[in-house]
RODO-2510 file (C-alpha; in nm, 4 decimals, decimal comma):
residues 459
     n   res          X          Y          Z
     1     m    -0,4500     7,8883    -8,9354
     2     s    -0,3775     7,4971    -8,8780
     3     p    -0,0153     7,4496    -8,8148
     4     h     0,0027     7,2563    -9,1021
     5     n    -0,1132     7,5267    -9,3568
     6     a     0,0863     7,7839    -9,1537
     7     p     0,2853     7,9899    -9,3985
     8     r     0,6619     7,8675    -9,5079
     9     l     0,9290     8,1646    -9,4075
    10     e     1,0128     8,2137    -9,8010
    11     s     0,6658     8,3223    -9,8990
    12     l     0,6545     8,5908    -9,5812
    13     g     0,8133     8,8821    -9,8129
    14     k     0,8861     9,2092    -9,5945
    15     v     0,7942     9,1593    -9,2468
    16     h     0,6685     9,4081    -9,0515
    17     f     0,6141     9,3996    -8,6909
    18     i     0,3990     9,5870    -8,4679
    19     g     0,4996     9,5939    -8,1313
    20     i     0,8261     9,5095    -8,2145
    21     g     0,9451     9,5889    -7,8724
    22     g     0,8129     9,2659    -7,6723
    23     v     0,9773     9,0205    -7,5510
    24     g     0,8456     8,7730    -7,7822
    25     m     0,7671     8,9552    -8,0800
    26     s     1,1059     9,0861    -8,0394
    27     a     1,2565     8,6664    -8,0149
    28     v     1,0872     8,6285    -8,3329
    29     a     1,2380     8,9236    -8,5530
    30     r     1,5818     8,8582    -8,3996
    31     i     1,5896     8,5330    -8,5493
    32     m     1,4162     8,6295    -8,9243
    33     v     1,6769     8,8980    -8,9448
    34     a     1,9518     8,6304    -8,9156
    35     r     1,7368     8,3701    -9,1412
    36     g     1,7837     8,6720    -9,4121
    37     v     1,4304     8,7779    -9,3926
    38     p     1,4004     9,1929    -9,4558
    39     v     1,2723     9,3080    -9,1294
    40     s     1,0969     9,6164    -9,0202
    41     g     0,9247     9,6977    -8,6980
    42     s     0,7635     9,9753    -8,4207
    43     d     0,6814    10,0312    -8,0588
    44     a     0,5189    10,3043    -7,8579
    45     k     0,8474    10,3216    -7,6860
    46     d     1,1970    10,3135    -7,7195
    47     l     1,2777     9,9639    -7,6199
    48     p     1,6952     9,8675    -7,5348
    49     v     1,6235     9,5620    -7,7535
    50     m     1,5331     9,8236    -8,0473
    51     a     1,8963     9,9186    -8,1043
    52     d     1,9642     9,5853    -8,1157
    53     l     1,7329     9,4807    -8,3763
    54     a     1,8542     9,7598    -8,5700
    55     a     2,2256     9,7214    -8,5469
    56     a     2,1720     9,3586    -8,6861
    57     g     1,9873     9,5330    -8,9837
    58     a     1,5926     9,6068    -8,9105
    59     r     1,4301     9,9120    -8,9692
    60     i     1,3127    10,0266    -8,6759
    61     a     1,0367    10,3333    -8,5583
    62     v     0,9212    10,4638    -8,2554
    63     g     0,5476    10,5092    -8,2260
    64     y     0,2857    10,3898    -8,4288
    65     a     0,1938    10,5700    -8,8051
    66     a     0,0635    10,4010    -9,0856
    67     v     0,3888    10,5013    -9,2501
    68     n     0,5824    10,2816    -9,0956
    69     l     0,4309     9,9993    -9,2910
    70     a     0,6350    10,1391    -9,6210
    71     d     0,6233     9,8015    -9,8531
    72     a     0,5803     9,5958    -9,6042
    73     q     0,4103     9,2303    -9,7115
    74     t     0,3680     9,0285    -9,4140
    75     i     0,2228     9,1940    -9,0707
    76     v     0,2881     9,0409    -8,7461
    77     a     0,0795     9,1981    -8,4734
    78     g     0,1870     9,1833    -8,0652
    79     s    -0,1078     8,9926    -7,8447
    80     a    -0,1376     9,3730    -7,7122
    81     i    -0,1999     9,5265    -8,0259
    82     r    -0,5506     9,6892    -8,0144
    83     e    -0,7677     9,6955    -8,3241
    84     d    -0,7802    10,0568    -8,3879
    85     n    -0,4148    10,0466    -8,4003
    86     p    -0,3276    10,3355    -8,7250
    87     e    -0,0681    10,0304    -8,8164
    88     l    -0,2802     9,7561    -8,7938
    89     a    -0,5838     9,9489    -8,9407
    90     a    -0,4024    10,0584    -9,2283
    91     a    -0,2600     9,6488    -9,2932
    92     r    -0,5895     9,5275    -9,2706
    93     e    -0,7444     9,8151    -9,5210
    94     a    -0,4797     9,7199    -9,7764
    95     g    -0,5157     9,3259    -9,7648
    96     l    -0,2187     9,2010    -9,5707
    97     p    -0,2066     8,8752    -9,3496
    98     v    -0,1669     8,9914    -9,0240
    99     l     0,0039     8,7225    -8,8229
   100     h     0,0042     8,6356    -8,4319
   101     r     0,3414     8,6072    -8,3449
   102     s     0,3213     8,2160    -8,2749
   103     q     0,2366     8,1617    -8,6484
   104     a     0,5599     8,3955    -8,7138
   105     l     0,7766     8,1783    -8,5598
   106     a     0,6256     7,8661    -8,6821
   107     a     0,6898     7,9905    -9,0395
   108     t     1,0450     8,0725    -8,8870
   109     m     1,1318     7,6893    -8,7649
   110     g     1,0694     7,5890    -9,1569
   111     d     1,2561     7,2174    -9,1687
   112     d     1,4301     7,2224    -8,8708
   113     t     1,3491     6,9499    -8,5257
   114     v     1,1778     7,1351    -8,3095
   115     v     1,1079     7,0825    -7,9821
   116     t     0,8483     7,3202    -7,7973
   117     v     0,8181     7,3477    -7,4098
   118     a     0,4245     7,3795    -7,2838
   119     g     0,2814     7,3658    -6,9337
   120     t     0,1044     7,5979    -6,6800
   121     h     0,4387     7,6621    -6,5222
   122     g     0,7594     7,6252    -6,5784
   123     k     0,7865     7,6672    -6,9506
   124     s     1,0614     7,9564    -6,9693
   125     t     1,3351     7,8321    -6,7374
   126     t     1,3084     7,4350    -6,9240
   127     t     1,2817     7,6068    -7,2025
   128     s     1,6178     7,8261    -7,1190
   129     m     1,7822     7,4845    -6,9306
   130     i     1,6887     7,2825    -7,2709
   131     t     1,8945     7,5728    -7,4692
   132     v     2,1758     7,6129    -7,2486
   133     l     2,2339     7,2166    -7,2695
   134     l     2,2590     7,1836    -7,6146
   135     r     2,4860     7,4775    -7,6290
   136     a     2,7113     7,3139    -7,4084
   137     a     2,7334     6,9684    -7,5266
   138     g     2,8399     7,1186    -7,9136
   139     l     2,4984     7,1447    -8,0766
   140     d     2,3970     7,5085    -8,1710
   141     p     2,0325     7,4997    -8,1702
   142     s     1,8219     7,8358    -8,2474
   143     f     1,5956     7,9154    -7,9968
   144     a     1,3003     8,1244    -7,8975
   145     v     1,2090     8,1989    -7,4937
   146     g     0,9690     8,4367    -7,3417
   147     a     1,2380     8,5356    -7,1060
   148     n     1,6477     8,6466    -7,0848
   149     i     1,8988     8,3666    -7,0346
   150     p     2,1210     8,5093    -6,8029
   151     a     2,4028     8,2645    -6,9396
   152     i     2,3494     8,3332    -7,3177
   153     g     2,2357     8,7140    -7,2728
   154     v     1,9501     8,6900    -7,5133
   155     n     1,6111     8,5411    -7,5146
   156     a     1,6291     8,4645    -7,9016
   157     a     1,9236     8,3379    -8,1322
   158     h     1,9738     8,1695    -8,4869
   159     g     2,2370     7,8258    -8,4585
   160     s     2,3633     7,6720    -8,7008
   161     t     2,2337     7,3354    -8,6385
   162     g     1,8737     7,1879    -8,7437
   163     i     1,7376     7,1790    -8,4222
   164     f     1,4849     7,4864    -8,3230
   165     v     1,4247     7,4939    -7,9293
   166     a     1,1048     7,7177    -7,8280
   167     e     0,8524     7,8290    -7,5508
   168     a     0,5044     7,7009    -7,6553
   169     d     0,1939     7,9464    -7,4823
   170     e    -0,1116     7,7811    -7,4248
   171     s    -0,2594     8,1277    -7,2729
   172     d    -0,4535     8,1540    -7,5594
   173     g    -0,3936     7,8487    -7,7903
   174     s    -0,1704     7,9840    -7,9834
   175     f     0,1383     7,6424    -7,8859
   176     l    -0,1051     7,4643    -8,1489
   177     n     0,0543     7,6618    -8,4723
   178     y     0,3698     7,5142    -8,4284
   179     r     0,4865     7,1524    -8,5916
   180     p     0,6642     6,9690    -8,2957
   181     r     0,8485     6,6890    -8,3053
   182     i     0,9427     6,6993    -7,9382
   183     e     0,7150     6,8224    -7,6689
   184     v     0,7859     6,9062    -7,2887
   185     v     0,4518     6,9309    -7,0854
   186     t     0,5892     7,0320    -6,7555
   187     n     0,2529     7,0533    -6,5779
   188     v    -0,1159     7,0549    -6,6765
   189     e    -0,3562     7,2992    -6,4728
   190     p    -0,6736     7,5080    -6,5175
   191     d    -0,5236     7,8372    -6,5408
   192     h    -0,6091     8,1497    -6,8341
   193     l    -0,9597     8,0456    -6,8198
   194     d    -1,0043     8,4111    -6,9283
   195     y    -0,9703     8,2181    -7,2274
   196     y    -1,0484     7,8990    -7,1759
   197     g    -1,3564     7,9582    -7,0366
   198     t    -1,3460     7,5489    -6,8145
   199     a    -1,1015     7,3487    -6,7101
   200     e    -1,2111     7,1015    -6,9350
   201     a    -1,1601     7,3575    -7,2082
   202     v    -0,7787     7,3968    -7,0981
   203     y    -0,7163     6,9689    -7,1251
   204     q    -0,8590     6,9726    -7,4481
   205     s    -0,6681     7,2010    -7,5548
   206     f    -0,3156     7,0193    -7,4296
   207     d    -0,4713     6,7205    -7,6182
   208     r    -0,4747     6,8637    -7,9484
   209     f    -0,1370     7,0021    -7,8642
   210     t     0,0260     6,6642    -7,8281
   211     a    -0,1714     6,5400    -8,1426
   212     l     0,0795     6,7509    -8,3512
   213     l     0,3221     6,5172    -8,2799
   214     p     0,4082     6,2853    -8,5608
   215     a     0,4557     5,9058    -8,5563
   216     d     0,8161     5,9478    -8,4503
   217     g     0,7493     6,2275    -8,2483
   218     l     0,7959     6,2150    -7,8172
   219     l     0,5946     6,4016    -7,5735
   220     v     0,8185     6,4113    -7,2809
   221     a     0,5913     6,4741    -6,9841
   222     c     0,6414     6,4863    -6,5613
   223     a     0,4595     6,2110    -6,3727
   224     d     0,4719     6,4380    -6,0608
   225     d     0,2093     6,6549    -6,2290
   226     a    -0,1453     6,4837    -6,1800
   227     g    -0,2610     6,6887    -6,5113
   228     a     0,0765     6,5756    -6,7280
   229     l     0,0427     6,2406    -6,6504
   230     a    -0,3494     6,1800    -6,7245
   231     l    -0,2265     6,3991    -7,0871
   232     a     0,0660     6,1146    -7,0956
   233     e    -0,1780     5,8352    -7,0194
   234     r    -0,4279     5,9078    -7,2991
   235     t    -0,1386     6,0336    -7,5617
   236     k    -0,0301     5,6668    -7,4632
   237     a    -0,3682     5,5630    -7,5382
   238     r    -0,4195     5,7174    -7,9000
   239     g    -0,1259     5,5049    -7,9257
   240     n     0,0150     5,7269    -8,2272
   241     t     0,3615     5,8779    -8,0338
   242     r     0,5848     5,7809    -7,8162
   243     v     0,5703     5,8772    -7,4545
   244     l     0,8667     5,9517    -7,2040
   245     l     0,8025     6,0372    -6,8541
   246     y     1,0101     6,2124    -6,6014
   247     g     0,9872     6,3045    -6,2370
   248     t     1,0497     6,1150    -5,8852
   249     s     0,7768     5,8273    -5,9412
   250     e     0,8073     5,4293    -6,0193
   251     a     0,6555     5,5489    -6,3552
   252     s     0,9116     5,7760    -6,4315
   253     d     1,1428     5,6600    -6,7409
   254     i     1,3786     5,9513    -6,6207
   255     r     1,4116     5,9442    -6,2732
   256     l     1,5129     6,2097    -6,0084
   257     d     1,6365     6,1356    -5,6762
   258     d     1,8555     6,2759    -5,4196
   259     g     2,2219     6,3047    -5,4799
   260     g     2,3588     6,3519    -5,1900
   261     p     2,4050     6,7661    -5,0156
   262     g     2,3041     7,0122    -5,2457
   263     q     2,2420     6,7670    -5,5368
   264     v     1,9944     6,6197    -5,7083
   265     a     2,0508     6,2959    -5,9261
   266     v     1,8493     6,0958    -6,2224
   267     s     1,8545     5,7629    -6,3294
   268     t     1,7484     5,6201    -6,6868
   269     r     1,5263     5,2806    -6,7157
   270     d     1,8981     5,0822    -6,8174
   271     g     2,0009     5,1641    -6,4278
   272     a     2,2570     5,4426    -6,5256
   273     r     2,2652     5,6951    -6,2656
   274     y     2,4127     6,0716    -6,2904
   275     g     2,4534     6,3738    -6,1223
   276     l     2,3235     6,7007    -6,1757
   277     s     2,4973     7,0110    -6,0247
   278     l     2,2090     7,2969    -6,0333
   279     q     2,2603     7,6543    -6,0003
   280     v     1,9040     7,7281    -5,9225
   281     p     1,7246     7,6332    -5,5763
   282     g     1,4225     7,3987    -5,5786
   283     r     1,2280     7,0790    -5,6304
   284     h     1,0667     7,2495    -5,9283
   285     n     1,3568     7,3291    -6,1160
   286     a     1,5141     7,0070    -6,0710
   287     l     1,2133     6,8530    -6,2553
   288     n     1,2738     7,1052    -6,5460
   289     a     1,6161     6,9838    -6,5164
   290     a     1,5486     6,6069    -6,5570
   291     a     1,3321     6,7179    -6,8270
   292     a     1,6045     6,8759    -7,0395
   293     f     1,8241     6,5752    -6,9507
   294     a     1,5287     6,3587    -7,1405
   295     v     1,5384     6,5825    -7,4453
   296     a     1,9588     6,5855    -7,5023
   297     l     1,9678     6,2023    -7,5065
   298     e     1,6446     6,1804    -7,7228
   299     l     1,8644     6,4558    -7,9213
   300     g     2,1650     6,1925    -7,9490
   301     v     2,3556     6,3923    -7,6589
   302     d     2,5693     6,1498    -7,4226
   303     p     2,4323     6,1030    -7,0811
   304     a     2,7054     6,1926    -6,9179
   305     t     2,7665     6,5188    -7,1402
   306     a     2,3819     6,6555    -7,0945
   307     a     2,4396     6,5882    -6,7171
   308     d     2,7113     6,8444    -6,6986
   309     g     2,5677     7,0358    -6,9386
   310     l     2,3173     7,1567    -6,6609
   311     a     2,5609     7,2951    -6,4712
   312     h     2,5749     7,6073    -6,6910
   313     f     2,2394     7,7475    -6,6331
   314     s     2,2248     7,9928    -6,4073
   315     g     1,8425     8,0652    -6,3989
   316     a     1,6057     8,2727    -6,6488
   317     s     1,5166     8,6383    -6,6373
   318     r     1,2680     8,7114    -6,3455
   319     r     1,2832     8,3139    -6,2306
   320     f     1,4239     8,3479    -5,8586
   321     e     1,6681     8,5925    -5,9875
   322     l     1,8612     8,7810    -5,7429
   323     k     1,8318     9,1607    -5,7462
   324     g     2,0946     9,2160    -5,4236
   325     t     2,2209     9,1604    -5,1225
   326     v     2,2612     9,4027    -4,8958
   327     r     2,3124     9,3411    -4,5127
   328     g     2,3130     8,9839    -4,5299
   329     v     1,9542     9,0377    -4,6541
   330     r     1,9201     8,8132    -4,9899
   331     v     1,6389     9,0010    -5,2432
   332     f     1,4997     8,8065    -5,5520
   333     d     1,2210     8,8714    -5,7961
   334     d     1,0138     8,5907    -5,9630
   335     y     0,7702     8,5739    -6,1933
   336     a     0,5481     8,3526    -6,0800
   337     h     0,1397     8,4501    -6,0926
   338     h    -0,0786     8,0780    -6,0319
   339     p    -0,0621     7,9580    -5,6947
   340     t     0,1405     7,6138    -5,7810
   341     e     0,4000     7,8813    -5,9373
   342     v     0,4269     8,1110    -5,6111
   343     r     0,4140     7,7412    -5,3778
   344     a     0,6962     7,6628    -5,5876
   345     a     0,8630     7,9851    -5,5179
   346     l     0,8638     8,0675    -5,1584
   347     t     0,9671     7,6864    -5,1196
   348     a     1,3170     7,7854    -5,3286
   349     a     1,3555     8,0706    -5,0898
   350     r     1,2393     7,8797    -4,7911
   351     s     1,5354     7,6073    -4,9110
   352     v     1,7822     7,9225    -4,9600
   353     a     1,7261     8,1102    -4,6016
   354     g     1,7245     7,7959    -4,4066
   355     d     1,6587     7,8591    -4,0659
   356     h     1,5863     8,2256    -4,1028
   357     n     1,3025     8,3821    -4,2588
   358     v     1,1033     8,4158    -4,5806
   359     h     0,9703     8,7631    -4,6562
   360     v     0,7076     8,8054    -4,9871
   361     l     0,5392     9,1085    -5,1734
   362     f     0,2984     8,9652    -5,3616
   363     q     0,1096     9,1296    -5,6864
   364     p    -0,1585     8,9503    -5,8039
   365     h    -0,2314     8,9302    -6,1600
   366     l    -0,5711     8,9679    -6,3332
   367     f    -0,8650     9,0264    -6,1531
   368     s    -1,0434     8,6885    -6,3149
   369     r    -0,7769     8,4597    -6,1679
   370     t    -0,7740     8,6600    -5,8368
   371     r    -1,1004     8,5955    -5,8343
   372     e    -1,0758     8,1952    -5,9160
   373     f    -0,7690     8,1746    -5,6845
   374     a    -0,7648     8,4021    -5,3983
   375     a    -0,7804     8,1344    -5,1423
   376     e    -0,5270     7,9159    -5,2836
   377     f    -0,2846     8,2172    -5,3636
   378     a    -0,3415     8,2994    -4,9735
   379     e    -0,2326     7,9481    -4,8538
   380     a     0,0754     7,9771    -5,0695
   381     l     0,1776     8,2921    -4,9633
   382     n     0,1358     8,1835    -4,5961
   383     l     0,4210     7,9415    -4,6171
   384     a     0,6313     8,3063    -4,6047
   385     d     0,6987     8,4525    -4,2558
   386     t     0,5847     8,8256    -4,3605
   387     a     0,3340     8,8064    -4,6607
   388     l     0,2477     9,1431    -4,7795
   389     v     0,0111     9,1828    -5,1026
   390     l    -0,0712     9,4396    -5,3337
   391     d    -0,3253     9,5792    -5,5390
   392     i    -0,4148     9,3786    -5,8878
   393     y    -0,2468     9,4345    -6,1761
   394     p    -0,4993     9,4496    -6,4126
   395     a    -0,3365     9,3446    -6,7174
   396     r    -0,5635     9,3210    -7,0100
   397     e    -0,8885     9,2866    -6,7631
   398     d    -1,1411     9,5547    -6,6857
   399     p    -1,2001     9,5693    -6,3317
   400     i    -1,4667     9,2797    -6,2018
   401     p    -1,6642     9,4264    -5,9401
   402     g    -1,5783     9,3107    -5,5979
   403     v    -1,2569     9,1503    -5,7234
   404     t    -0,9518     9,3209    -5,5464
   405     s    -0,6506     9,2222    -5,3484
   406     q    -0,8594     9,1650    -4,9985
   407     l    -1,0083     8,8487    -5,1072
   408     i    -0,6335     8,7102    -5,0647
   409     a    -0,5222     8,9675    -4,7836
   410     d    -0,8805     8,8141    -4,5970
   411     h    -0,7032     8,4497    -4,5937
   412     l    -0,3385     8,5402    -4,4693
   413     t    -0,2033     8,4412    -4,1545
   414     g     0,0522     8,6098    -3,9215
   415     g    -0,0013     8,9958    -3,9892
   416     g    -0,0376     8,9472    -4,3552
   417     r    -0,1917     9,2294    -4,5047
   418     l    -0,2688     9,4129    -4,8475
   419     v    -0,0082     9,7316    -4,8589
   420     g     0,0509    10,0313    -5,1160
   421     s     0,3265    10,1030    -5,2362
   422     e     0,5098    10,2788    -5,0278
   423     d     0,4438    10,0683    -4,7355
   424     a     0,5409     9,7516    -4,8854
   425     v     0,9189     9,8880    -4,9786
   426     r     0,9611    10,0368    -4,6107
   427     s     0,7644     9,7329    -4,3740
   428     l     1,0082     9,4754    -4,6223
   429     a     1,3343     9,6516    -4,5489
   430     e     1,2413     9,7253    -4,1479
   431     a     1,1147     9,2930    -4,1601
   432     a     1,4621     9,1932    -4,2886
   433     v     1,7290     9,1052    -4,0999
   434     d     2,0913     8,9669    -4,1603
   435     g     2,0353     8,5600    -4,3256
   436     d     1,6792     8,6445    -4,4552
   437     v     1,5182     8,6361    -4,7479
   438     v     1,3022     8,8900    -4,9539
   439     l     1,0699     8,7730    -5,2352
   440     t     0,8723     9,0024    -5,4802
   441     v     0,6478     8,8086    -5,6516
   442     g     0,4203     8,8331    -5,9659
   443     a     0,3829     8,8802    -6,3494
   444     g     0,3195     9,2756    -6,3423
   445     d     0,5351     9,5811    -6,2440
   446     v     0,5992     9,4391    -5,8835
   447     t     0,9538     9,3059    -6,0704
   448     a     1,0472     9,7231    -5,9825
   449     y     1,0327     9,6462    -5,6229
   450     g     1,3120     9,4403    -5,6264
   451     p     1,5694     9,7151    -5,6679
   452     r     1,4075     9,9642    -5,4344
   453     i     1,4187     9,7191    -5,1615
   454     v     1,7934     9,7078    -5,1911
   455     e     1,8271    10,0511    -5,1699
   456     a     1,6085    10,0772    -4,8775
   457     l     1,7931     9,7916    -4,7425
   458     r     2,1013    10,0161    -4,8083
   459     a     1,9411    10,3450    -4,6447
***
């Protein structure tokens, strides 16, 4: 289904979500309920967000059964739902329309001014920054993000203004289902090759993404990233929309530079300069902030107000998130699952640790990604003083012969190695001393290790 014939919200009728407890699915359901759509949903487990949705007016079931569909007229199925799911099978048999989450979200956006954030890395953080900034500036956008925003307490909400800010996921091509007027592209690198097959196919998909922009639209792209810059140049060459660059290079329209100790600043083309007070560390987050600043200006926010608004952003869930401090050791968790993201997370950890040590526990995500980037992962992990690697988190993939975490461990230096679960927690708790930073990294269940390391440090 192309974005130009995506369904209208009013045409959906009663909507049933299969897998409603997922972070992306619950986001769409939450906004639909707020916009007056009759919503029902189910999930295999009784997740906390389901109680919130029930309190908002959704009909919720735990466990999958055909009877849960009741009188639903449109079905939204999560990406993890298998074809033999009893609810999906019943919906297909009944001839009900089955939408991808992104199609349902596109319908929810209606005629709002849509801001979509895409890129291989930084989508959730940048989308969250834009949302927090706009709210601080007195605008009240609707938003849907792939991670909880601690400063707001949710990952999605229906706003009172006609602005909709959404994370746009390129992993399965679903970012092509939206009708954006403003697009942010943080970076473009080969990833999700299990879906795309080749790097060239990734680049072509981003070209199709920018082609969605209308004549009065705007592409906001990072000049510091070769892939995003090349995309911007190709978009300019087509001549059908405006392009604005942000970054540290001379080519940037919104230029990021040093604002003094612990601060960064942005300069505009007219020479005006604004300091940004950021609560989140790392150059990558400063770049994300510059992108958010650019979007705010496009939406009519006063530059000084926009700069001040960024101070309200305290991070996104699982994006360099502090899990605890014990005996002077700070334990953070990060969702990084691509070598560039791992490098950015460890660079941020190094800036926080100062002269002290950084210890990382990394869990590779997907066999295919590990096969493609084993050496690059190791190169990034070698920035740490201690680098421990868990077995691969398979997610949606079956094992690939010969592909294990040992492919990464073989390239680690300084005693970096493959570890089991208990050994990982004990080793990190023993290695870390006052002032050190411990970082758990990956898109799988490695996030559960942070609290365990905190407890082990207390022992």
